[in-house]
C-alpha positions in Angstrom: 104.5 143.0 66.1 104.5 139.7 68.1 103.2 138.4 71.4 103.6 135.0 73.1 101.0 133.0 75.1 100.6 129.4 76.2 103.4 128.1 73.9 102.0 129.9 70.8 103.4 133.0 68.9 100.9 135.6 67.7 102.0 137.8 64.8 100.5 141.1 63.5 101.2 140.7 59.7 100.5 144.2 58.3 101.3 143.8 54.6 99.0 140.7 54.2 96.3 142.1 56.5 96.3 139.2 59.0 96.9 138.2 62.6 98.7 134.8 62.5 99.3 132.2 65.2 102.1 129.7 65.1 101.5 126.9 67.7 104.1 125.3 70.0 106.7 127.8 68.6 109.5 126.8 71.1 109.3 123.2 69.9 110.2 124.3 66.3 113.8 124.6 65.1 115.7 125.1 61.9 114.6 127.1 58.8 110.9 126.4 58.2 108.5 127.4 55.4 105.2 126.6 57.2 101.8 128.0 57.3 100.4 129.5 60.5 98.2 127.2 62.5 95.5 129.9 62.8 94.8 133.2 61.2 92.3 136.0 61.1 91.9 138.8 58.6 92.7 142.2 60.2 93.2 145.2 57.9 96.7 146.6 58.3 97.2 144.8 61.6 99.7 147.0 63.5 100.1 145.2 66.8 98.9 142.2 68.7 98.4 141.7 72.5 97.2 138.4 74.1 95.0 139.0 77.0 94.2 136.4 79.6 90.4 136.3 80.0 90.6 135.9 83.7 92.1 139.4 83.9 89.1 141.2 82.5 85.3 141.1 82.4 83.3 140.0 79.4 82.0 143.5 78.8 85.5 144.9 78.9 86.6 142.4 76.3 83.9 143.4 73.9 84.3 147.2 74.4 88.0 147.1 73.9 87.8 145.0 70.8 85.4 147.4 69.2 87.5 150.4 70.2 90.8 149.2 68.7 91.6 150.0 65.1 94.8 148.5 63.8 95.5 146.1 66.7 93.7 143.1 68.1 93.5 141.3 71.5 93.3 137.6 71.2 92.4 135.4 74.2 90.6 132.1 74.7 87.8 130.8 72.5 85.2 128.2 73.3 84.3 124.9 71.6 80.9 123.4 72.0 79.3 120.3 70.6 75.8 120.4 69.2 73.8 117.2 69.4 70.3 117.8 68.1 69.4 114.1 67.5 70.6 113.2 64.0 74.2 113.1 62.8 73.6 115.3 59.8 73.1 118.2 62.2 75.7 117.3 64.8 78.7 119.7 64.9 81.5 121.4 66.7 81.0 125.1 67.1 83.9 127.5 67.7 82.7 130.5 69.7 84.4 133.7 70.8 85.1 133.8 74.5 82.5 136.5 75.0 79.9 134.2 73.3 79.2 137.0 70.8 80.2 135.3 67.6 80.4 131.9 66.0 83.8 131.8 64.4 83.6 128.4 62.7 81.7 125.1 62.6 83.0 121.6 62.0 80.6 118.9 60.9 80.1 116.1 58.3 81.1 113.3 60.7 81.3 109.7 59.4 81.5 106.3 61.1 79.5 107.5 64.1 75.9 108.2 65.0 76.2 111.0 67.5 78.8 113.5 68.9 79.0 113.7 72.7 81.8 115.5 74.5 84.8 117.5 73.4 88.2 118.4 74.9 91.0 120.4 73.4 94.6 119.5 74.2 97.5 121.9 74.5 98.9 120.9 71.1 95.7 121.8 69.3 94.2 118.3 69.0 90.5 117.8 69.6 89.2 114.7 71.3 85.6 113.8 71.0 83.5 111.0 72.5 80.8 109.6 70.2 78.2 106.9 69.8 78.4 104.2 67.1 75.6 102.4 65.2 76.1 99.1 67.0 75.4 100.5 70.5 79.1 101.0 71.2 81.1 104.1 71.6 84.2 105.7 70.1 86.8 108.4 70.6 87.3 110.6 67.6 90.7 112.4 67.4 91.2 115.4 65.1 94.8 116.7 64.9 95.2 120.5 64.5 91.5 121.1 64.6 91.6 124.8 63.9 93.6 124.4 60.8 91.7 121.4 59.5 89.0 121.1 57.0 85.5 121.9 58.3 84.4 118.4 57.2 85.7 116.2 60.0 84.7 112.8 58.6 86.1 110.1 60.9 88.8 112.4 62.2 92.6 111.9 62.0 92.1 108.6 63.9 89.5 106.9 65.9 89.6 104.6 69.0 86.7 102.1 68.5 86.0 98.4 68.4 85.2 95.5 70.8 88.6 95.6 72.6 88.0 99.2 73.7 84.9 98.2 75.8 83.4 101.6 75.0 79.6 101.6 75.3 78.3 105.1 75.8 81.3 107.4 76.6 80.4 110.9 77.8 82.9 113.3 79.5 86.6 112.9 78.9 89.8 114.5 80.1 93.2 114.6 78.3 96.2 114.6 80.7 98.9 115.7 78.2 101.8 115.4 80.7 100.9 111.7 81.4 99.9 110.9 77.8 96.4 109.7 79.0 92.9 110.0 77.8 90.4 109.5 80.7 86.9 108.6 79.7 83.6 108.5 81.7 81.7 105.6 80.1 78.1 106.2 81.2 76.9 103.0 79.5 79.5 100.7 81.0 79.4 102.4 84.4 83.2 102.7 84.5 86.2 104.9 83.8 88.5 103.8 80.9 92.0 105.1 80.4 93.7 105.1 77.0 97.1 106.3 75.7 97.0 109.5 73.7 98.7 107.4 71.0 96.0 104.8 70.9 94.2 104.1 67.6 91.7 101.6 66.3 90.5 98.7 68.4 92.8 99.5 71.3 92.5 97.9 74.7 92.4 100.5 77.6 95.6 100.8 79.7 93.3 100.2 82.7 89.7 100.4 83.6 88.1 101.6 86.9 85.0 99.6 87.7 84.7 100.4 91.4 82.6 103.6 91.7 81.8 103.0 95.4 78.4 101.6 94.7 75.9 100.9 91.9 75.9 104.2 90.0 76.9 105.6 86.7 78.9 108.7 85.9 78.9 111.4 83.3 82.0 113.6 83.5 85.5 113.6 85.0 88.3 116.1 85.8 91.9 115.4 86.7 94.2 117.6 88.7 97.8 116.9 87.6 99.6 118.5 90.6 97.9 116.3 93.1 97.0 113.4 90.7 93.4 113.5 91.9 90.5 112.5 89.8 87.0 114.0 90.4 84.0 112.2 89.0 80.4 113.4 88.6 78.0 110.6 89.5 74.5 110.7 88.0 73.0 109.9 91.5 74.2 113.3 92.7 77.4 112.0 94.3 80.9 113.3 93.4 83.7 110.8 93.7 87.3 111.6 94.5 90.2 109.2 93.6 93.6 110.1 95.1 96.9 109.2 93.4 94.8 108.2 90.4 97.5 107.4 87.8 99.4 105.3 90.4 96.6 103.5 92.2 94.4 103.3 89.1 91.2 103.4 91.2 91.7 99.8 92.3 90.3 100.3 95.8 87.4 102.5 94.7 87.0 106.2 95.5 88.8 107.6 98.5 86.0 110.0 99.3 82.5 110.8 98.2 81.2 114.4 98.2 77.5 115.0 98.3 76.3 118.6 97.8 73.9 119.5 100.7 72.2 122.5 102.2 73.1 124.0 105.6 70.8 121.5 107.3 72.7 118.5 105.9 70.1 117.5 103.3 71.2 116.4 99.9 70.4 119.0 97.2 72.1 117.3 94.2 70.1 115.0 92.0 71.9 114.1 88.7 75.5 115.5 88.5 76.9 115.9 85.0 79.6 118.5 84.7 82.7 118.7 87.1 85.7 121.0 87.3 88.3 121.4 90.0 90.0 124.7 90.7 93.3 124.0 92.5 94.2 127.6 93.3 91.1 127.9 95.6 90.6 124.2 96.3 87.1 124.5 94.9 84.9 121.9 93.2 82.5 123.2 90.5 79.5 121.0 89.6 76.5 121.1 87.4 73.3 119.2 88.1 70.6 118.4 85.4 68.0 117.3 87.9 65.1 115.6 86.0 66.3 115.3 82.4 62.7 115.9 81.2 62.6 119.3 82.9 63.9 122.5 81.2 64.0 124.5 84.4 65.4 122.5 87.4 69.1 122.7 86.6 71.7 123.8 89.2 75.3 124.9 89.6 77.3 124.3 92.8 80.6 125.4 94.2 82.2 123.6 97.2 85.3 125.2 98.8 88.0 123.3 100.7 87.0 120.2 98.8 90.3 118.5 99.5 89.0 117.9 103.1 85.4 117.4 102.2 83.7 114.1 102.7 80.1 112.8 102.6 77.4 115.5 103.1 79.0 118.8 102.4 77.2 122.2 102.5 77.7 124.0 99.2 79.2 127.5 99.2 77.3 128.5 96.1 74.0 127.2 94.6 72.7 128.8 91.4 69.3 127.8 90.0 65.8 129.1 89.3 63.8 130.8 86.7 66.3 133.6 85.8 69.2 131.2 85.2 68.0 129.3 82.0 69.4 126.2 83.7 67.4 123.1 82.8 69.9 120.4 81.6 73.4 121.9 82.2 75.2 118.8 80.9 78.7 120.2 80.9 80.9 123.0 82.3 84.3 124.5 81.8 86.2 127.3 83.6 88.7 129.8 82.2 90.1 130.9 85.6 87.3 133.5 86.2 84.2 132.6 84.3 82.2 129.4 84.2 80.9 128.2 80.8 77.9 125.9 80.7 76.5 123.7 78.0 72.7 124.0 78.6 71.1 121.3 76.4 67.4 121.6 77.1 67.4 125.3 76.4 69.8 125.2 73.5 72.4 127.6 74.9 76.0 128.0 76.0 76.0 130.3 79.0 78.7 132.2 80.8 78.6 133.2 84.5 81.3 135.7 85.1 83.6 136.0 88.2 82.2 132.7 89.4 84.4 132.2 92.4 83.4 135.6 93.8 79.7 134.5 94.1 78.2 132.8 97.2 75.0 131.7 98.8 71.8 130.7 96.9 71.4 132.8 93.7 68.7 132.9 91.0 70.6 135.0 88.4 70.8 135.3 84.7 74.0 134.4 82.9 76.3 137.3 82.0 76.7 136.1 78.4 74.9 133.5 76.2 74.9 132.1 72.7 72.3 129.9 71.1 73.7 126.4 70.3 71.2 123.7 69.4 71.2 120.9 71.9 74.6 122.0 73.4 76.1 118.8 74.7 79.5 119.9 75.9 81.8 123.0 76.2 85.6 123.3 76.3 87.6 126.5 76.9 90.6 127.0 74.7 93.4 129.1 76.2 
């Protein structure tokens, strides 16, 4: 049996007791004798069905997977970086989408001192920001991560050196269609843009230094359809750059969005994670508050953000003792559920049906998994 999803072909291989995945199948031609890009042991696999995680709840995913005998549903997985303080224990963790199981870990980095953020591109390449020993930064690129050796080393290639200008890179975003790697450099207080083909001591294609004031930034998210860049500022201000790839941020942000309460008072402190949902025109944000506190983290949702400017009342605010939010340093979204890298409490959290929620909530996550000093999270679909 076969099924197709997001350019990849899934195969139920019964005689060899496997489910196989061949990536970017439509780009392949001719007669090929190649290994599958990913595989999983399934005894006498009879059929395979790919299920979009946004179409079902986390509990349904778990119940159905345990009920099935000779078939399997495969949907998205989740990558998280663990950054406990010394490189020997830094790792990439591959989790199931329901946060029930650790599927694989990747570690044994070399040439860096600390792993920061990760993004996973449509062709299976992992991009990681990292710190270097000389108080500079790097981008580590690992081709075909899921079929690679668990020992990453210095990756397939690395962007590092004085010409890069990288100081302390944090969040990054890969725009496959434009061939761009966008990097939020917390240490340099700027946004650097590299080619996805860059390697070694590469100079950025361009650098955005105008952040609309003296502030730093932690994360970025780009919407391809509108060519809009959203930036999480560590002073609690979200920045919006229109026509980003064309204007290259030369005139600074076009708008600043400051999460506030109904009375117009700023409620954001230290924004870290950012994600834009174009279908609902919603901006999702995480706020770590005081980094020394393990209990003051928050999540925000702002609707109609394309017209939002200055102080904007949030449509959703999640925080409090039930949430386990202390330092939610990164977020990602699968179309329905919000995943959170919660560093101070050593967790990856999942809040289900996130866009259906509203008002001020103090609720527990629907799913969670222990990840030591979770630094970032990336949904793979």
